[in-house]
N, C-alpha and C positions, 0 to 999 in steps of 0.2 A: 542534409538527410531527408527533409521533407520538402515537397514541391510547394510552390505558392498556392496551388489549389488545395493541397493537404492542410496547410496552415489556415487558409480561409475556411475550410470545412470545420476544422477544430474550433475556431472562434465563433462560427455560426451555430454549430450543433452541440459543442461542448465535449466532443470526443473525436478520435480518429483511430482507425485500425484497418487492417493489420499492419504492424511495423516489424519487418524482419530483423531480429537481433542475433539469435543464436542459430546454429545449424541443429537439426534434430539430434545428431550425435552429441553435440555440446549440451543441449537441454537434458538428454538422458544422463550425461555425466554429472550434471548438477543434481539431478534427482538421486543418482546413486550416492553422491556424497551426503546429501541430506539423510537418506535412509540408512547409511552407515552410522551416522550420529545417532539416529533413533534406535537402531539395533543395539548400539553400545549402551544406550540409556534405558533400554527395556521397553520402549514404546514410543508413540508419536510425541513430537515436541509439545511441551506443556507451557501454558500460561505465559510468563514473562519471556521465555526463550523464543517464542514466536515473534516477539516485538523487538525491533532493532537488532536482529541477529547479525547484521553486518559489523556490529561492535564486538562480536564473539568469535567470528570465523573469518580468517583472512580471505578465503575464496569468495565469500559474500561481499566483503569489503571491496574486492576487485570487481565484483559484478556490478555494484552500484556506481562504479567508475567506468563501466564499459563504454568505449568511445561511440559505438553506434547508438546507445541509449542517450548519452550526453549530447551527441550531435542533434538528435531529434528534439530533446528538451530545450537546447539552446535556440533552436528555430522558433520556439514558443515563448521562452522566458528571458532570453538574452544570454550573454557570455559568462556572467558571474553567478555560479550555481552552488547551492547547498543541498545536500541530502538531509532532509529533516527527519525522516523516519523510514523504516521498512517493516513489512509484516508478511509472514507466511499465512496464506489462506488455503487451508488444506481441508478438503472434504473426503472422508473415507468412503469406500465403496458402499453403496446401498445405505447411506447415512441420512439422518433427518436434518442435518445442519443446513441452514439457509442464511441468506442476508436479506433483511427487509429493505424496502425502498427507503432511501435516505440520501442526505447530502453530507459529504465528508466534512465540510467546514463547520458543522454545527457546534462541536465541542472542542475544537482544536486550539482555540484561543489565539490564532494568528491575526496580525494587524490588517491584512488585506487578502483577498481571494486570488492572489497570483500564485496558485499552486497547481502543479500538474502531477497526477499519479500515473506512473508507468506500471501496468499490470502485466507481468511477464509469465507466460505459460510454460511450465516445466513438463506438463503433460498435455494431452489434448484437452481443449475446453470447448464443450458443445452443449446442445440442448439437453442431451441425456444426462450429462454429469454436472449440470448446474453452472453453465458459463454465466458471466455477467450479462446484464441487460441494461440498456440505457433508454432514456426518453430525451430525444433531441430537443435542444433549445431551452431546457429547463434550468440552465446555469445562470440566468440573469438576476435572480434574487434569492435571498435566504427565506425559507418558510419554516413554520413551526414544526417541532418534533415532540414525540412523547416517548418516554422510556418504558420498556416492557420487561427487561432483564429475562426474556425468554431463554431458557437453557439451551434451546436448539439454535438460537440466533448467534451467528459468529461475531457480531459487533459487540463492543465493550459494554454498552448499556442496553443492548437490544433495541436501539432507537429506531423509530419509524416515523415517516412523514405523517403529519396531521391531515394532509389533503389526500384525496383518493386519486390513484393513478389508473388511467385507462390502459389496461394490459395490451390492448390492440395496437397501441402506439409504441410498444417496447421494441427495441432493436437488439437482437442477440449478438453479442460480441464473441463469435466463435473464432477460436484461434488454434493453430497447429502448434505442437511443441517448438519452442524457440521464438514464437511470435509474441508481440506485445500490443496492448491497446493503450492509448493515452486518453485520460479524461480530466476534466476541470473539477476543481474542488467543490463546486456548487451543483454539479450535475446530479439529477435524480438517477440512481442506479441501485441494483440489487441482484440477487441470484436465487435460483431454486435449489432444492436438495439434489444430491448426487444419486441418481437412480441406476447408475451403471455398475459394472463389476470390477472397476478399477478406481484408484484414487484420482482425485482432481487436485493438482498442486499448482498454485499461483503464488508468485512473489511480487508483492506490491511495494513500489518505491516512490516516495513522495519528495518532490523537488521544489525548492523555492528560490527566488532571486535573493541576493544578499541584503536587499533593503527591507525585507520583511522582519517584523519583531514579534516576540511572544508578549501578549498583553493580558494574559489570564492567570498569572501567578508568578512563581519563582522564576529566576533566570533559567533559560533553556539552553540546549546545546545542539549542535549540528555538525555535519561533516562537509568541509569544503571539498568539492569534487571537480570544479573547473573555475578558472579565472581567479579573481582577487576579491577578498572581502574587505571593503573599505569602510564598513559600518561597525562591525564588531558587536552586533546584537546578540550573537550566540557564542557560547563557549565552544572552542574547537574540540573535536573528538578524535583521539588518536586511533590509528588502525591497530587491530590486535596483532601480537607477535606470533601467535600460534592458536590453534583451536582451543577455546575455553581456557586461555591463559589466566592465571590467578588475578593479575592486575586488570585484565579485561573483564573478568567476572565481577570484580569489586566495583569498577567504574559503571558497568552495565546495571548492576543492582541499584546504585545511587541514582542513575538517570531514570530508571524505571519507577522508582519511588517518587521522584519529582514529577515525571510525566503523568503518573496515575492520579496525582493530586489535581492536575489540570483536567484530565479526561473525566474524572468522577466527581468533579466539584458539584456541590448542590445535592449530593446523594449521601446515603450512609455506607456506600461501598468505597473500598480503598485498594483493592487488588484486582489484577486481571483474573478472569475466570478460566478454569480449566475446561 
């Protein structure tokens, strides 16, 4: 899926984009399915349902297994792959929500930084609506973060880098609907508010090779999406049988409770914020 130059650029810079995954029509269809769920529930997805929704909706479980996504990730991480998590990052039109400069690895509790995030655009992602921005080459080391719990920050803890980022060095990851960016778990990245008149919808999927372990708490779970798991560090996650099936909702609730203990450890918080 990726050329040798693409792979070299990812390892050098910590990111690569754009990667064509869906057609614009397919991206629009996924947006329509999401918004049908939101309409049925009376508003945008809330709190826990934005996290690991591939355990609640078969169409998202299929999406995290999309062969074009997995082909690209295999080029970076090898043939045995787990989907560790997925998250909807949705910015409403003319909304103040933003993502501070941060590194994903800070609170995830995984044993090694061999993690790739695939950020799939279901709408246009550009400067006006708050596309992601990266700082090339910043994935070499972990730096300190501070928690803000800013209500406008889309991150769990409102975490931000303790070091100052030179905004002139930022690379805008502008994507068309159906395109994806790939970024390393240690890369400095963030995004501005959506100043446009339409929603900006991204679906972030985090992939790890099967040798990775969770070292920050209770036993974790993940979805085997390609190859073989010869290590068994994660409990396997079944695909949902239907949208919001009762057994899927129960499993998802248990997994969210366990994951929140990891992500919020060391604070007085214990729930994802609306």
